[in-house]
C-alpha positions as CSV (number, residue, x, y, z in Angstrom):
1,M,19.0,-22.8,-14.4
2,S,19.8,-20.1,-17.0
3,V,20.7,-16.5,-16.1
4,R,17.5,-15.4,-17.9
5,M,15.4,-17.6,-15.6
6,L,17.2,-16.3,-12.5
7,R,16.4,-12.7,-13.5
8,F,12.8,-13.7,-13.9
9,L,12.7,-15.4,-10.5
10,K,14.1,-12.2,-8.8
11,L,11.0,-10.3,-10.1
12,L,8.5,-12.6,-8.3
13,L,7.2,-10.9,-5.2
14,N,5.2,-12.2,-2.3
15,I,2.4,-9.6,-2.0
16,A,-0.7,-9.5,0.3
17,V,-3.6,-7.0,0.6
18,I,-5.7,-6.5,3.7
19,N,-8.5,-4.1,4.6
20,A,-7.5,-3.3,8.2
21,Q,-10.3,-1.0,9.3
22,S,-7.7,0.6,11.6
23,I,-4.2,-0.8,12.0
24,R,-3.9,0.6,15.6
25,P,-5.1,-2.6,17.4
26,K,-3.5,-4.9,14.8
27,V,0.1,-3.7,14.3
28,C,1.7,-6.7,16.1
29,D,-0.5,-9.1,14.2
30,L,0.3,-7.5,10.9
31,N,4.0,-7.6,11.7
32,D,3.6,-11.4,12.4
33,V,1.7,-11.9,9.1
34,I,4.6,-10.2,7.2
35,T,7.2,-12.3,8.9
36,E,5.4,-15.6,8.9
37,R,4.3,-15.3,5.3
38,Q,7.7,-14.0,4.2
39,L,6.0,-11.1,2.4
40,D,7.8,-8.6,0.3
41,L,5.0,-6.1,0.3
42,L,1.8,-5.8,2.4
43,I,-0.8,-3.4,1.0
44,I,-3.2,-2.1,3.7
45,T,-6.4,-0.3,2.9
46,E,-8.4,1.7,5.6
47,T,-5.3,2.3,7.8
48,W,-7.2,5.0,9.7
49,I,-4.0,6.8,10.6
50,K,-2.2,10.0,9.6
51,S,1.4,11.1,10.2
52,T,0.0,13.9,12.4
53,D,-1.4,11.4,15.0
54,G,0.6,11.4,18.2
55,D,1.2,7.7,18.2
56,Y,2.1,7.4,14.5
57,G,5.8,6.8,14.9
58,M,5.2,4.1,17.5
59,L,2.6,2.4,15.4
60,I,4.9,2.3,12.3
61,N,7.9,1.0,14.4
62,Q,5.7,-1.9,15.7
63,L,4.2,-2.6,12.3
64,C,7.4,-2.9,10.3
65,P,9.7,-5.9,10.7
66,F,13.4,-5.4,10.5
67,G,14.4,-4.5,7.0
68,F,11.0,-3.0,6.1
69,N,9.8,0.5,5.5
70,Y,6.3,2.1,5.5
71,L,4.8,4.4,2.9
72,D,1.4,5.8,3.3
73,K,-1.2,7.9,1.7
74,P,-3.7,9.1,4.3
75,R,-7.2,10.0,3.4
76,A,-7.2,13.6,2.1
77,G,-9.2,16.3,4.0
78,K,-10.6,16.2,7.4
79,K,-12.7,13.1,7.0
80,S,-11.6,10.3,9.3
81,G,-11.0,6.7,8.2
82,G,-9.6,5.5,4.9
83,G,-5.9,5.7,4.0
84,I,-3.7,3.3,2.1
85,G,-0.4,2.0,3.6
86,L,2.4,-0.1,2.2
87,V,4.9,-2.1,4.3
88,Y,7.7,-3.2,2.0
89,R,11.2,-4.6,2.0
90,K,13.8,-1.9,1.8
91,S,15.6,-3.7,-1.0
92,L,12.6,-3.1,-3.3
93,N,13.4,0.5,-3.9
94,I,9.8,1.6,-3.8
95,H,8.8,5.2,-4.2
96,P,5.4,7.0,-4.8
97,V,4.5,8.1,-8.3
98,R,3.0,11.5,-8.4
99,I,-0.4,11.6,-10.1
100,L,-1.9,15.0,-10.7
101,C,-5.5,13.8,-10.8
102,Q,-6.9,13.3,-7.3
103,P,-10.3,11.6,-7.4
104,K,-12.9,12.5,-4.8
105,T,-14.9,9.3,-5.0
106,F,-12.1,6.7,-4.3
107,E,-8.6,6.5,-2.9
108,W,-5.6,5.3,-4.7
109,H,-1.9,5.0,-4.3
110,V,0.6,4.4,-7.1
111,I,4.1,3.3,-6.5
112,S,7.1,2.4,-8.6
113,C,9.1,-0.7,-7.7
114,N,12.8,-0.7,-8.7
115,D,11.8,1.7,-11.6
116,T,10.7,-1.5,-13.4
117,F,7.0,-1.6,-12.8
118,A,4.2,0.2,-11.0
119,I,1.6,-1.1,-8.5
120,V,-1.7,0.7,-8.3
121,T,-3.8,0.2,-5.1
122,V,-7.4,1.4,-5.3
123,Y,-9.8,1.6,-2.4
124,R,-13.4,2.1,-3.2
125,P,-15.7,3.1,-0.4
126,P,-18.7,0.8,-0.2
127,A,-21.1,3.5,-1.3
128,L,-19.5,3.9,-4.8
129,K,-20.7,1.7,-7.7
130,N,-18.1,-0.5,-9.4
131,L,-18.8,0.8,-12.9
132,A,-18.2,4.4,-11.9
133,I,-14.7,3.6,-10.6
134,S,-13.7,1.4,-13.5
135,A,-14.5,4.1,-16.0
136,R,-12.6,6.8,-14.1
137,I,-9.5,4.6,-13.7
138,R,-9.5,3.7,-17.4
139,F,-9.8,7.4,-18.3
140,I,-7.0,8.5,-15.8
141,I,-4.5,5.8,-16.9
142,S,-5.0,6.1,-20.6
């Protein structure tokens, strides 16, 4: 196998996405999914948690297998629910990308992985039409 092929294989990531509708009762199950599926990154929508919650630290400790970190973007404002969380291998060198535009009709989280590529997670609440979100994202990214 050539060095070029080995470099390509290192870029392959095992990623999963789940709409949790609250991670509170599911942290141990999510930890098991990450471990059993050998995931590098688990993207969670509708985490329904904020870092100001009293049990936040305990939840994150139970959620993350050894060698993993957690990065989240809770729903802005006082409204409950929502939120996007990422459980990722520490070796991926993931960090959030600051986006000045903060849409009010959907939630999104943009991360950079190893300063090589970005992953954009978009959560659209059920009440929003697909066409509206597509047009806004195209405008923001361009």
